[in-house]
N, C-alpha and C positions, 0 to 999 in steps of 0.2 A: 137751815143747812140740812137737818135730819129729814125734814119733809121732802127736800129734793132728792135725797138718796133713795127714797122709797120706790119711785118708778124705775129708776135705773137698776135697782136690785130685782125688781120684778121681772124687767126685760132680760136681765142676765140669767134668771132662773129658767124663763121660758126658752131662751136660746139653748141653754144646757140640757133642758128636757128634750127638745127636738134633735139636738146633736146625738143624745144617747139613743133616742128612738131610731134615727137614720143609721147610726153605727151598728146598732143591734140588728137592724134588717140587712145591712151589708154583710155582717159576719154570718147570718143565717144563710144569705145567698151564696157566699163563699163556701160554707160548710156544705150546702147541697151540691154545688158544682164538684167539690172535692169527692163527695161520696159518690157521685154519678161516675166520674172518671175512675175511681178505684173499683167500682163495680164493673165497669167496662174492661178494665185491665185484668181483673180476676178471671174472666172468661177466656183469655187468650194464652197461647203459648208463644214465648218470645225467645227463640234459640240464640238470637244475636245479641240478647240483652240490651236492645235499643231502648226499652222502657225502664232501664235500671234506676233512673233518677225520679221515677214516678212514685214518690213516697211523700208523706206529710211534712218531712223535714225541711222541705224547700217549697216555696210558693209555686203553685202550678203553673203560673205564667212563665216560669223558667224551666218547665219540663220539656224534654225533647219532643218535637211534633206538635207542640202547643203554641198558639198565638193568641194573645189577649188584646182586647180593646184598650183605649186610653183609661177606662174606668175599671181595668183589671177584670173584665169579663171575658170568658173563653169564647172566641170568635172562630177560630180555625183549628181543626184536627187534621194533620198532615202526616199520614203513616204509609205512604205508598212505596211498594218494593222493599218492605223490611223483613220478609220472610215469616210474618207472623201467622199463626194458625188458630183454630178454635172456632167457636160460634160467637156471633156479634151479639153482645148485650143490648137491649133496647135503651139502655140508660144514656147512651150518647145522643139519641134523639129527643131526649128530654131536657138537654142543656138549654136554658132559656133564651140565650143570646148567640147561639151557634149560627154560623153563616156558611162555613164550608167544612165538609167531611170528605176526606179522600183516603180510602182504604184499598185502593187498587193495587194490582200486581202482588198479591199475597196468596196465602193458602187457606183463606177462610172458608168455612163450609156451613152446612145446615141451611135451614129455611131463613129467609129474611124476616126480621121482627115484624109483627102485625102493625106496630105503631111507627114504622119507618118513615111515614109521611105526616107525623103528628107535630113536627116542629113548624111554627109559623114564621121563624126567622131564617130558615135555611135557603140559601141561593145556590149552592153548588153541592152535588152529591155524586161521588164516583166510587163505585163498588166493583168495577170492571176487573176482569182477569183474576178471578177466584174460583171457587168451587161451590157457589151457592146453588141450591136446589129449591124445588117447590115453585109455587105460583108467585107472580108479582102481586104484592098486597094492594088492597083497595086504599083509597084515599088520595089526597091532593094537597099541594102546597102553593099558595098563590104566588109567592115571591120566587120560587124556585126557577132558575134560569138554565141550569145544566143538570141533566139526569143521565148517567152512564151506568148501565147494568150489563154491558156487553161481556162476552166470553166467559159465561158462567155455564150452569146447567139448569136454568130456570125453565120451567114448563107451564102448561096451561095456555089459556088465551090471554091476549093483551087486554087489560081491563078497559072497560068502556069509560072509567073515570079518568083515563089518561088525557081526555079532552078538557078537564077542568084544570090542568096546570097552565094557566093562561099566560104565565110570563115566560115559558120555556123557549130557549133559543137553540138549545142543543139536546137531542134525544137520540140515544144509542142504545138499542135493545138487541143488537146483532150478536151472533155466535151463541145462541141459546138453543133450546129445543121448543120454542113457542109455536102453537098451532092455531087453527081457525083462520078467520078472515081479518084483514086490516080494518079495525073498527072505524066507522065513519066519524066517530067523535074526534078522532085525531086531526081531522081537518078543521077543528075550532082553534088549533094552535096557530093563530095568525101571526105570531112574532117568531115562529120557528125558523131557523136557518139551516140547520143540519138535521136531516131525518135518516136514520140507519136502522133498518129492520132486517138486514141481510143474514144469510146462513141460520135460517130457522126452518120451520116446516109450515109456513104460512100458504094458505090456498085461496082460490077465489080471484076475482079480478082486482086489478089496481083501481082504487076509487077515482072516479073522474073528478070528484070534489077537491082532489089535491091541487088542482088548477086554481083553486081560490087561495091557496097558501102563498101569497106573493112575495113573502120574505125569504122563501127558500132559496138556498145557494147550493145545497148538496142533498141529493136523493140517492141512496143506496138500498136497493130492494133485491139485490141479487141472491142467488143460491137459496131459492125457496121453490115452491110448486105453484107459483102464480100462473093464472091462464087468462084467455081472452086477449083482446087487442090492446095496444098502447093507447091510453086515452088521448084524444086530440087536445084535451084541455090543458095537458102539460105544456103545450105551446105558449100558454098565458104566463108562464113562470119566468119572466124576462130577466130576473136577478140570478137565474141558475147557472152555476159554473161547472157542476159535475152531475151527470145523469148516469146511473148504473143499474141496469135491470138484467143482468147476466144470469145464465144457468136458471132459467124458468122455462115455462111452456107457452110463452107468448105466441100468438099467431097473427095473421093478417099482414097488412103492409106497414112500413115505417110511416107514420103520419107526417105529412108535409109541413104541418104546424110546428114541428120541431125546428124548422128553419127560422122561426121567430126568436129563438133563444139566442139572442145577439151576444151574450156574454158567456156562452158555453165554451169550456175549454177541453172537456173530457166527455166523450159519448161512447159508452159501453153497452152494447146489445148482443154480445156474442152467446152462443150456445141457447138459442131459442128456436123457434119454427116460423121465422118471419119470411115472407115471400115478397115477390115483386121487385121492381127496381129500387135504387137508392133515389129518394125524391131530390130533384134538382136543388131545391131550397137549402138542403143540407150543405151544399157547397158555397152557400152564402155565409156560413158560420165562420167568419174570418179569424176569430180568436182560438179555433180549435187547435189543440196540441196533440191530442191523441184521439183516433177514430178506430174503434174496433167493432165491426160487424160480422165478425167470422163466425163459422159454424151455424149457418142458417140455410135457407133456401132461396136466397136472393138472386135475382137474374138480370138479364139485360147488360148493357155495356157500362163500363166505368168512363164517365165523360170527361172531356178535356176541360170541363168547368173546374176540375180539381185544382187548376192553376191559381184559383183564388185563395186556397188555403196556405198562405205563405208562412204561417206559424206552425204548420203541421210537422211533427217529429216522428210519430208512429202511425203507420197505416197498416191494419190487419183486416184483409177481406178474404182470407183464405177459407176453404171448405164451403163454397157457395156455387152457384151455377153461372158465373159471369162469362160472357162471351166477348168476342171482339178483340181489338188490340189493347195492349198496355198503352195508357195515355202518354204521349210525348210530354204533356205538361208536367208529369212527375219529375222530369229531369230538371225543372225550373224551380223546385221547392228547396230553398237554401238550407232549411233546418231539418230536413227529412233524414232521419237516422235509421229507422227500422221499416223495411217494406216487405211484407209478406202477402203474396197473393196465391200461394200453392193451392192445389186441388181445386181448379176452376176449369173452365174450357176456353181459356184464352188462347188466341192464335197470333200469327204474324211475328214480327221481329221484336226483340228487346230494344227500347229506344237507344239509339247509338250514343247519345250524350248522357245517359243515365250515370250518375256517380260524379260527373265532372263538377257540378254546382251543388251537389248535395254533400251531406256529412254522413254518408252510409256506414253503419256498423254491422247490420244484418240485412241480408238480401236472400229471400227464398221465393223463387218463381217455379218450383218443382211441380211436376204432375200437371202439365197443361199441354198445349200443342204448339209450342213455340218453335220458330224456325230461325235460319240465318246464324250469324256470328255472335259469340260472346263479346260485348262492348269492350273496348280498351280501357275506358275510364272508370270502371267499377270501384277501384281502390284509389281514386284521386284524393280521398280525404286522408288517406294513410291510417284510417281506423277500421277498416272492413275486417272483422274477424270470423264471420259466418257466411259463406257463399254456397248457396244450395239451389242447384239447377237441374237436378236429376229428372229423368222420365219426360223429356221433351224430344225435339228433333233438331237440336242445334248442331251445326256443322262447322268445318274448317278447323283451324289450329287453336289451342288454348292460348289466349293473348299473352305475349311476352311481358306485358306490363304486370300481370299478376305474379310473375316470378320476383318482382321486387316488392310485393305487398307483405312485408314482414309482420304484420298484425294478424294475417290469417291464422286461424285456429282449426276451423272445421270447413273441410271442402268436399262437397258431394256433387260430381258431375256425371255420375254413371248414367247408363241407358240413354245415350244421345248418339249422334253420328260424328263425333269429333275425330279429326285426323291429325296426322303429322307427328312429329316427335316431341317428347318433353324437353323443355328448355333445361339446360344444366343447372340453372340457378333455381328452377322450380323444385329440385330435389334438395334443396338447402334452406327451406323455410323453417325458421328456428321454433316456432310456436305451434305448428300444425299437429294436433294429436289424432285427427280423423282425416283420412285421405282415401276417397273412393272415386276412381276413374274407370270402373270396370264397364264392360259392355259398350265399348266404342269401337272406333277404327284407328286407334293410336298404334304407333309402331316404333321400332328402334330397338337397340340392343340395351337390355337392362343393365348389364354389369360394365357398360362403357363409361358410366358416369359415377361420380361420387355422391353417395347419399348421406346427408348430414341433416338429419331431422330428429333431434335429441328429444323432442316431446311426443313422438309418434307412438300411438297405441293401437290403431287399427289401420291397416293398409290393404287395399284391393286393387289389383291391376288385371284382374281376370277378364277373359272374353275380349281381348284386343289382338293386335298383331306383334306384340312384344317377342323378343327372341333372346337367346343367350342364357347363361347361367345366372343364378341369384348373386348378388353382390356379397362380399364377405360380411358387410354390416350395412344396416340402414341408418346408423348413427343414434339408434335408441336402445336403451336397456329395457324399455317398457314393452317392446314388441317382442313377446316371447315365443309364439308359435307361427310357424310358416307352413302353408299348405299349397305346394305347387301342384297344379292339376295336369298340365302338360307343358311342352316347350313354349307353346304360344297362349297358354291359358294359366295365369298365375294368380294365386289368391293368398294373401298373408293376413293373418288375424292375431289380435292379442287375446289372451285369456281374460 
C-alpha cells in the first residue's frame, strides 16, 4: 500500500508545483496591468471624478470604463466623452491583451506617444475629438481594424507606414492639419471600407490607385488642396456608397466612369473647378439620394434623363453655367425635397407640375432667366418652407395656393415682373420671417388688409405699385424699423 502511495504523492506535488507557478505568473500579470492603468490615470485630470474607483482596493475589472476578458485580462478601455484632460501615458498601449481603446471626445493634449502602435492585440483605436498635436507616429498594428485620429491638431505628413495596417477597415484622419500628398502606400489597405482624409492641407492629385481598393464604401477627401482630374479608376469601386471630393481644386470633366458606381447614394463634388456637361451615365445611378455638383463651371443642359433618379431627395446644381429649360422630369421625382438650381443660365418656364408629386421643402431657382407663371402646386407637400425665385422674369399673379402654405418661412420673389394684388391670406402666414416681394409690378392698398405675420423679421415691398398708408401693425413684435421711401415705394426692415 505504501508503495502505491508514492506515485500519487509525486503527482500531487507536481500538480501543486505547476499550480503555484501559474498562479504566480497570473499575479505578476495582474500586477503589471494594475501598474500600467494607474500610470495612465496619474497623467490625467478628471474633473468629473469618473475614475474615482480606479484604486487597488477593487479589482480593476470592476473599474468604470474597463472591460475584462473571461480570464480577467483587460480588453477594453472606454472613456469617451468624460471631459478628461492631460497627456496620454504610453502605458495603456503596453497592456498585453488590450483590444479596444476609446478616448474620443475629451480634452487630451500633447503629442501622441511614440509607441502608440506597439500593441499586437489592439483592434480598435479612437482618439478623435481631442487636442493632440505633432506628427502621427510611425509603426503599424497587424490586427487593427479601426483607426480614428480625426478632429485633433495633428501635423506633418501621413506616414508611409499607414499602408502596413493590413487589417484596417476604417481610417479617419480628417480634421487635422496634415500636409503633403496622399501616400501611395494607403492603396495597400485592400480591406478598407471607410477612408476619410478631409479637412486637412493635403496637396497633389488623387491617386488613381485608389481604384484598386475594391472594398471601399466611403471616400471623403473634401476640404483640402487636391488638384488635377478625378481619376477615372474611381469608377471601379462598385461597392462605393459615398463619394465626397468637395472644396478642392479639381479640374477637367466629371469622368463618365462614375456611372459604374451602381451602389452610390451620395455624390458630392461641389466647390471645385470642374467643367463640361454632366455625363449621361450619372443619371443611371438609380440609388442616388443626394447629388451636389454646385459651385463649378459645369455647362450644357440638365437632361430629362434625370427622371431615372427616383430615390433622389436633394439636387444642388447651383452656381454653374447650365442652360436650357428646367427638366419637366423633376416633377416626377417623388422623394425630391430640396431643389437648388440658382445662379445658372436657365430659361423657359418653371415646370407647371413641379411640387405636385414631390415632397418639396426648399426650392431656389433664383438668378436665372425664367419666364411665365409661378406654378400652383409648389406647396402641395405642405412642407415647403423656403421659396426663392428672385431675379428672373416671372409674370402674372402670385398663386393663391401659396396663401395656404402655412409651412413657409422664407419668401424671396423680388426682381421679377409679378403683378396683381396680394391675397388677403398671404399676409397671414404665421411662420414667415423673411418676406421680400420688392421690384415687381404688384399693386393694391397696403392698409386695406390685415397683416398677421407674428414671425416677421424682414419685410420689403419697395418698388411696386402699392399705395395708401402703412398698417397699424404687421402682427410682429420682431419687425422694429420701418423705412417708407414714398407712397408707392415701401421698404420695411428689422434691425
